[in-house]
N, C-alpha and C positions, 0 to 999 in steps of 0.2 A: 623540395620534397613536399607533396601535398599533406595537409593536416588530417586527411582521412585515410592515410596509408597504414592502418592499424587493424589487427585482427585479434579476436578472442577465441581461445580454445578451452573449453570446459571438459573435464573428464569425469566419468562415473557412471557405472551401470544403472545407478538409481535415477539418473536424469533421463535415460533413454527408456526406462521402463514405466516412467510415470509416477514413481513413488514420491519424488519431490520436484518441485519446479526449479528451474535454472534462474535463481534470484541474482546470481553474481554477474552475469552478463548485463542484466538490467541495471545494477548498481554501477558497474564500470562504464557502461554507455552513458548514463545520466551524468557522471562526474566529467567524462571526456566532453560531453556536449556543452557542459556548463563553462568549459575553458576553451571552447572553439574547436574541438576535435571531433571528427566523426569516424565511425567504424566503417571499414570496407566490407568486412564479413565477420561471422561468428560461426563456430562449429562445435559440436559436442560428439564425443566418442566415448566408447565403453572402457572399462579398466583392463584393457588388453594391450600389452606392450606393442605389438605389431600394429595395432590400430592407431596408438599414440604416435609411434614413429612415423607412419605413413602421413598422418595429419601435419606433423611438424615439418616433414620433408616438403609437402605440398606448399605450406604457408610460407616457409622461408624462401620459396622461389617466387612469391607473388606479392609480398608485403615488406615494409621496412621494420615493423615492430609487430611482435606476437606476445599477447598476455595470456598465460596459461594458468588455469586454476584446478586445484584437486590433485589427489594422489601423492601428497607428501608426508602421509601419516606413517606410523611405526608397524602397520600390519602388512600381511602378505599381499593384499590387493592394492597397495599403494605403490604403483609402478611408474610414476611419472619421471622421477630423476633417472632411473635406469633407461627409460625410453629416450630421454633427452641426450644421455651419454651416447647411446647408440646411433640416434639420429645425426649427432654432430661428430661422430667418430672419435670420441673421447673416452678414455677409461674411467670406470666408477671408483672413486676413492674416498677415504675418510677425510673430510675437510675439517681441519683443526679449529678453524674459526667458527664454523657451524656447530662443531661438537661443543665448543665451550658455550655457545648461545643456549644449547639444549640444557647443559648442566646448570647454567645460571638460572634458567627458568624454574627448574625444579628446586634449586636452592632458594630462590627468591619467594616461592610460593609454599616452601615447607613441605614439599611433596616427595614421595619416595620414587625414584627414577628406575623403571624396568629396563633389563638389558635391551629389550627390542626398541627402545626409544633412541639408541645410538645409530639405528638404521636412518634416522632423519638426517644424520650427517653425512651420509653416503651420497656424494654429489659427483657430477661430471668434474674432470680434473681441473678445468679452467673456470669453474663457477665462482661467482662473487656473491657471498651470502647476504641476505637481508635479515635483520633482526625481526623477530615476532614478539611483540609486547603483550599479545593476548593469548598465545598458545605455545605449543612446544615445537612446532615444525618451522624451521628457518625457510624463507624463500630464497631465491638466487637469481642471478643474472648471467646470461651467456652471450657471447658474441659470435655471430655467424658472418662469413664474408659478405653477405648481402642483407643481413637482417640482425636485429637485436631481440633477444628474447627474455621474458621476465616470468619467473614461475612462483606462483603464490599458493597458499593453502586454499582448500575448498570451503572451510568453515566461513561463513559470510562475515562474521565480525572481524575475524582475524585477517581475511582477504581485504576487506575495505580499509582497515587501519594500515595495512602494509602497503597497499596500493597508493594511498594518499601520502604516506610518509616516505616511501622509497621509490616508487615508479613514476608517479606524476611529476616530481621535480626533475627527473631525468628527461621525460618527454618535453616539459617546458624549456629545457635547456637545449635539447636537440631540435625542437621546432618552436623557436621563439616568437615567430610572427603569426602566431595563431590569432584568430579574430573571435573573441568570446561571443558566444551566443546568449542572448538575454531572452527570457521566456516569462510570460504571465499565463497562468492557468485560471480558468474560471469554471467552478463546479456548479452546474445548472441542474435543476430538477423541475420536472413538469412538462417539458418539451422534448420531442424526439429529435434525433440528429437532422433529419431532412428539414423539418420545420425551422430549426436553429439556422441551418445552412441558408435557407430562404431569407431569414432576417438579417443575415450579415450584408452590410453595404460595401461589397467587395470593391466597387469602382471608386469609392471614396476613401479607402484605406491608403495610408501613406506608402510610397514605393519602398520595397524591401520587406514589407510585412508578410510573414508566412502564417497561414492558418491551418491548424491540424485538430483532428478530433480523436478522442479516445473514450472508452467506456469503463466506468468504475460503478457497476450496477448498484443502484438504479440512477446513479448521476451520469450525466454526459459531461466530459471534460473538454472544453473548449481552450485550445492553446494558441497563443500568439507569440511569434518568434521573430527576432530581428537581430542584426549584428551591425557593427560599425560604429563610428563616433556619434552618429545621431540616433542610435538604437532606442535609448531611453526616451527621447522626445517623441519619436515615431510611435513607440508603444503607448505613450500617454494619449496621443491623438487617436490611435486605433481603439484604446480602451473606452475613451469617451464616446465614440461613435457606437460601439458595440452596446454599451450599458443603456444607451437611449432606447434600445429595443429589448434588451435582455435582463435589465436590472431586477424586475419582479421575480425572475427565476433563479437569480444568483444566491446560492446558499453558502458558498465559501470560495476563497480564491487562494492560489499558491499553496502554502503549507497549511492554511487553515482547515478546519474540519467542520461540517454542518453542526455536529453536536457541540463543539466548543464554541461556535458562534451563537447557538441558540442559548447556551448557558450564560454567555456574556450578555445577551440581550435581555434575558429574564432578570438577571442581576441588575442591569441598568434601569430597567423598568420597575424595579422594586417588587417583583411578583414572586409569590411562593407557589410551589407546585407539588401536588401528590399524584401518584400514578397507580392505575390498576390494569394489569396486562394479563390476557388470557392466552391467545394464540401465539403471541410474540415471545411468550416465556420469559420475560424480563429483559429483552433485548434493548428496548428504549432506556430502561434504567441503566443497563450496562454502558450503553453509548454515553449517556449524560455523565455518569460517575466516572468514566474514564478520563475525564478532563479535570484539571485542578479547579477548586472553587465551587464544586456542585453543592457543598453545604450552605451556600449563600441563598439557594433557591429551593433545592429539594427538601421537602419535609419528610416524606416517607413514599415507599412504593411496595406494592404487593403483586405477587403472581396469584391471581384467583383463577386457577385453571378449572377446578371442578365446580359443579353447580353448587355444591355445599359451601365452598369458599366464597362464592358471590353472594350467597344467602347469609352466611355467618359474618363476614368481614365488611361486606358492602351494604348489607340490609336490602338486597334485591328480594322482593317478595317471591316466595315459593310458587304461589299461583301464577305470577307473571312468567316464571321459567316454564311451568308446565304448559301454559297456553301458547306462548310465543317462541320458546327455546332460548338457549344462551346465545345463539348467534341470530340476533335480531335487533332492530332499532329500539325496541322497548327496553330490552336488556342492556344495551350499551348506554342508553340514557339513564336508566336506573343505577347502573355502576357508577357513572360519573357524578351523579347528584348525590347518591348514597355516600360516596367517598368524600365529597366536599362537605356534606353535613357532618361527617364524622371528624374531619381533620381542621376545617375552617381555613384551608389554604385559598389563596386567591383563584387558583386554577386547579382543576382536577380532570385528568384525561384518562379515558378508558378505551381499550381495544379488545374486541372480541371477533373471532372469525374461524373459518375453516382453512387451515394452512396445508392439509393434505398429508400424504397422498390419499388417505381414506376419510370417510366422514362426511363427504358431500352428498347432496341430493339434487333432484331436478329443480327444486325451488331454491336452494342454497348450495350451489356447486363449489368445488374446491376453489379457493381464491376469494370467496365471499368474505369481506371484512367490514366491520362497522367501527368507526372512530367517533368518540364522543368527548366534548370538551364542555366542562361546566365552570361558569364564572359568575360574577355579579350581573352580567348581561343575560344570563339564562343558560340553558343547555342546548348545545348544537350537536347534531348527529348527522353523519353521512355514510351511505353504503358505497363500497367499492368492490369492483370485480377485477382482482389481480390475476395475472397468468404466471406459469412457471412452476417450478418444483416447490417443495416446502420451504427451503432456504431463501428462494427468491421472494415468495409470498411474505415470509416473515420480515425479510430485509426492506421490501417495498412498504409494507405496513408501518415499520418503525421509521423509515425516512418520511412517510407522509405524516406521521405523528409530529415528527420534528418540525415539519414545514408548517403544520397548524400552530405550533408554539412560537415559531419564528414570526409568523404573520401577526399573530395576536400581539406579541411583544412589541413589534414594530408600530402597530396602531396605537398602543398605549404611549409609546415614546414620542410619536408624532402628534399627539393631541396637544 
């Protein structure tokens, strides 16, 4: 039995209307991949019984395992259990074990149980229930003559916990000879994918190393994958080769985040920081304070959006704002230096720009952003021209600011 003879079926009108994205398939695929399994295919269908039935009948004829998510709730649009019974030719009955699971959840959480919740125990006759530690809907397992099916809730936290606790052990028992895939992810900033691709010494990479790209704007994710007994050793060799070329652009790896690493570097360098953000609206502050330990380096931060805020809080001269405007090298320089004079922090970083979609001009089009950093070495300012919508301009501006801080901290550490 091949380790990729697995399919995912997600149900939900909201998945097909674009209201929400299908995170469940991504989660399951990542877990499977880390254990040496690959998906053969994935499908999404609406909350219509006939569509779910058709999908189940198709998949049971083509794969050995089907993982279904969604449609196990107590409301009228939760039709997955009924569709499963119909597809496998079984009556729908109250499963006493599942009903007890539902009652126990409400009792354990001191919640009142509505009569509709008993519908979550209506399962195909030969279903084997899975407990749900995070919610009310039990999952279940069904046997088909040529396929095994697992039905999980659509709520991502419930689905993930049930998959790891109930489904994955069964897969590992049924396909014990899987070859776990090992992966290393490098989060790069400042180079486009084609440039990174040209810098990769493909001919020198160890045999069996796979290279893949993904984008987490504005970061490029470079992934190295390998399996087998020598995977770890081969990945070490490949990583060493890649970092010879790409290390200056590496902001984070694997589960690390750029903002988390910047915070650690600032702390290690013993640097204190203050921030003044205009067009980014506090995004840099949010990123840095989302990580534990931010109080070790961040002294204060301000969103100085209006000219009056720049004048009142940062002591940017009103005449300067009138002559050069808030989006200018002069203003960015004055913002950073005024903030550092007021706070006495080692570093003060300021951002001002036009995030759009309005407010641009021929001289300063949308995407024009100035970043300034004040330190004991002086005040440095640079103008950027970023592309994309408002969110992308803000995201790129914040990431570029993190990159300035990362490189400054590294220089201090390496002295």
